[in-house]
N, C-alpha and C positions, 0 to 999 in steps of 0.2 A: 549507624550500621544496623541493617535490618536482617535478622536471622529467623528462620522458621524452626520452632521447637516441637517436639512430639507432645501429645496429650499427656498431662500429668496423671500418674497412676497413684492409687492409694499406698500409703506408707505404713508398714507394720512395725511393731516395736523391734522385732528381730532384725528387720531390714535396716531400721534406723541405727541400731547398734553396729551392724556390719558396715554401713556407710561411714559412721563416725570413727571407726577404727582404721579406715583406709588412709594411708599416708598421702596418697595422691590427692585425695579430697582436701586434706589439710594444706598441702602445697598450693592447690588452687585457691583456697580461701586466703592464704598469705599473699598470693599473687594479686588477688583482687584488692585486698585491704592496703597493700603497699604500692599500688600503681599510682604514679604521680605525673606521668607524661601521656600524651595522646597515644604514643606508640605502645606504652605499657598497658593502657586501657584497652586498646584494640587487641593486643595479644591475649589479655585476660578474657575479653569477650569471646574470642575464638576458642580458647581453652575451655571456658565455661560452657560454650555451645556443645563442644565435643563431649564433655562430661554429661550434660543433660540428655544428649542423644543416647548415650550408653546407660544413663541412670535417670530415667524420666520421673522416678518417684522421689528424687532428692529435692524436696521442697525448700530446704535451707539454702542450697546453692541457687535455686531458682530465685528466692527472695533476696539474697545478698547481691544479686545482679542490679538491684536498685542503686547500690553504691556506685557501680560502674556508670549507670545512667547519669547520676548526679555529677560524677567526675567528668564524664564526656561533655556534659553541658557546660560545666565550669571551665574546662580547658578550651572549649570552642568559642568562648566569648572573645570578640576582637579587642585588641589592646588599643587604648586611646593614646595617640602619639602626643609627645610633649606634656604628658600629664604625670604628676607624681602620684603613684599608687603603691599601696602595700599589698602584695598578693597574699591572700589568706587561703589556706587549704579549705576544701569543702567543710562545711560546718561539722566540727568534731562531734557535737551533740547529735546532729542529724545522722551521721554515719553510725555512731554508737547505738542510737535507737533502732536503726535498721538491723544492725548486727545482732543486738539483743533480741529483737523480734524474730530473727531467723534462727536463733538458737545456735549460733556459731561463735567460735572464739578464735582470735588471732593466735598464731603460734608464738610462744614466748622464747 
């Protein structure tokens, strides 16, 4: 899915605190981190896009989109018929590294 995003704006400390306190942002982060089907990934991509259009300075939400890109890629891989496979979620370590780098936390 290709979406056009506005230019990223500088993020101030005050603005970062304001964004971090927004429950809608936390809901979006949860939606991204818990997406497990292509439909959930697509819904999270659209929600993330709307958020970034309204908040182009939210670098954390911009970066956590990489999780969605990996999920979308993993879910798009064709299944091999008549093959015994064990489906593994996207590398937990890879997702954790992205999330830690973006400075976001899943809601507990």
